[in-house]
C-alpha positions in Angstrom: -21.0 5.1 -15.3 -18.3 5.1 -12.2 -19.5 5.5 -8.7 -18.1 6.0 -5.4 -20.0 4.8 -2.1 -18.3 6.1 1.1 -17.8 3.2 3.4 -17.1 5.1 7.0 -17.3 9.0 7.5 -13.3 9.4 7.4 -11.9 6.8 5.1 -12.8 4.5 2.1 -15.2 4.3 -0.8 -16.1 1.0 -3.0 -16.0 2.1 -6.6 -18.1 0.5 -9.1 -18.7 1.0 -12.7 -15.2 0.5 -13.7 -13.6 -2.9 -15.2 -9.9 -2.8 -14.4 -9.2 -5.5 -17.2 -9.9 -2.4 -19.7 -7.6 0.6 -20.2 -9.1 3.5 -18.2 -9.4 7.1 -20.3 -7.1 10.5 -18.9 -10.5 11.4 -17.4 -11.2 8.0 -15.6 -7.6 8.0 -14.3 -8.1 11.9 -13.1 -11.7 10.8 -11.5 -10.1 7.8 -9.7 -7.1 9.9 -8.3 -9.9 12.4 -7.2 -11.7 9.3 -5.2 -8.3 8.2 -3.8 -7.5 11.7 -2.6 -10.9 12.2 -1.1 -11.6 8.6 0.5 -7.9 7.8 1.2 -8.5 3.9 0.1 -10.9 2.9 -2.6 -12.1 -0.9 -3.4 -13.1 -2.4 -6.3 -15.1 -5.8 -5.9 -15.1 -8.8 -8.0 -12.1 -7.9 -10.7 -10.6 -10.7 -12.0 -7.4 -9.1 -13.3 -4.1 -11.1 -14.0 -0.6 -9.7 -13.0 -0.1 -8.1 -16.4 -3.4 -5.8 -16.0 -2.6 -5.2 -12.3 0.7 -3.5 -13.5 -1.2 -1.7 -16.2 -3.9 -0.3 -14.3 -1.2 1.0 -11.6 0.7 2.6 -14.0 -2.0 4.5 -15.3 -1.2 6.8 -11.8 2.8 7.2 -12.7 5.7 5.2 -12.9 6.1 2.0 -11.0 8.5 1.3 -8.0 9.8 -1.7 -6.8 9.7 -2.7 -3.1 13.5 -2.8 -1.6 13.0 -6.6 0.0 11.2 -7.8 -3.0 12.5 -10.7 -5.3 13.0 -9.5 -8.7 11.5 -12.4 -10.1 8.7 -12.5 -12.9 7.0 -8.9 -12.4 9.6 -6.9 -10.2 6.9 -4.3 -9.7 4.4 -6.8 -7.8 5.1 -7.6 -4.3 3.5 -11.1 -3.2 2.5 -11.1 0.6 1.7 -14.9 1.4 0.7 -15.5 5.0 -0.2 -19.0 6.7 0.7 -21.4 9.2 4.3 -21.6 8.3 4.7 -18.1 7.8 2.3 -15.6 10.1 1.5 -12.2 9.4 3.2 -11.2 12.7 6.0 -9.0 10.9 3.5 -7.1 8.9 0.6 -6.8 11.4 1.5 -3.6 12.9 0.7 0.1 11.7 2.8 1.3 9.5 3.2 3.3 6.0 4.7 1.8 2.7 7.8 3.5 1.9 7.3 6.9 2.9 11.0 7.2 3.5 11.6 7.8 -0.1 12.4 11.4 -0.9 9.2 11.2 -3.3 6.9 8.7 -1.6 4.6 6.6 -3.9 1.0 7.9 -4.6 -0.2 4.2 -3.1 -0.7 0.7 -3.8 -2.7 -1.3 -5.5 -3.4 -4.6 -3.7 -5.3 -7.7 -4.8 -6.6 -10.3 -2.0 -6.4 -13.7 -3.9 -7.2 -15.7 -0.6 -9.1 -14.3 2.7 -9.3 -16.1 5.6 -12.9 -16.5 7.1 -11.7 -15.1 10.4 -8.8 -12.6 11.0 -6.6 -11.6 8.0 -7.9 -8.1 7.8 -6.0 -5.4 6.2 -6.8 -2.1 8.3 -6.4 1.8 7.0 -6.2 4.7 9.1 -6.7 8.2 7.7 -3.9 10.2 9.4 -5.0 13.8 8.0 -8.3 13.2 10.0 -6.2 12.2 13.0 -4.5 15.3 12.6 -7.4 17.5 12.5 -8.7 15.7 15.7 -5.9 16.8 18.1 -6.2 19.2 20.4 -4.2 22.6 19.8 -1.5 21.8 22.5 -0.5 18.3 20.6 -0.6 20.3 17.3 2.1 22.4 18.9 4.2 19.6 20.1 4.4 17.9 17.0 5.0 21.0 14.5 8.0 20.9 12.5 9.2 17.3 14.0 10.7 15.0 11.8 10.4 11.3 11.2 13.1 9.1 11.8 13.1 5.7 9.6 14.3 2.4 11.3 14.9 -0.6 9.3 15.8 -3.1 12.1 12.2 -5.3 11.6 13.1 -5.7 7.9 16.5 -6.4 8.7 15.9 -8.8 11.2 13.1 -10.5 8.5 16.0 -10.7 6.3 18.5 -12.4 8.8 15.9 -14.7 9.8 15.1 -15.8 6.4 18.5 -16.4 6.0 20.1 -13.8 4.2 24.1 -14.3 3.8 26.4 -11.3 3.9 26.0 -10.4 0.5 22.5 -10.2 0.3 22.4 -7.9 3.6 25.3 -5.7 2.3 22.8 -5.0 -0.9 19.8 -4.2 1.4 21.9 -1.9 3.2 23.1 0.2 -0.1 19.5 0.1 -1.1 
């Protein structure tokens, strides 16, 4: 029987009792969706799944999308994030929300940590609903009805530094 164990008072739960290599029932998908909405981030420990099982699990929650800067080799819906001494995480080690600029942002992401350093390398999460609830009424009034402006300059600079040519930059701009 699946079980959710909260990890903090406002975000995160560890899910046990589910084998991600196996297809989920409709009830299982609904239960996990409810846990994700409640806890914002859910963790599954010791799940040794291959790329196809990863995609099959993710598809249970809706159609998959590809990230605009993802190379389209192999499994286009999978975005591999690889950091080491030659590729430090400096570009991604900032607070951000993935692809929220889309007209219908995705429900979330399914991340798998294949190699994790003994020190550092954390992925941190924030519950923005809880953050908003914690604001005073004056601040809530100041931000009411505000809109976000999305700037892709960091992604553009990353592509340029990676050696993108004019054709690749034009494709990025069109996306």
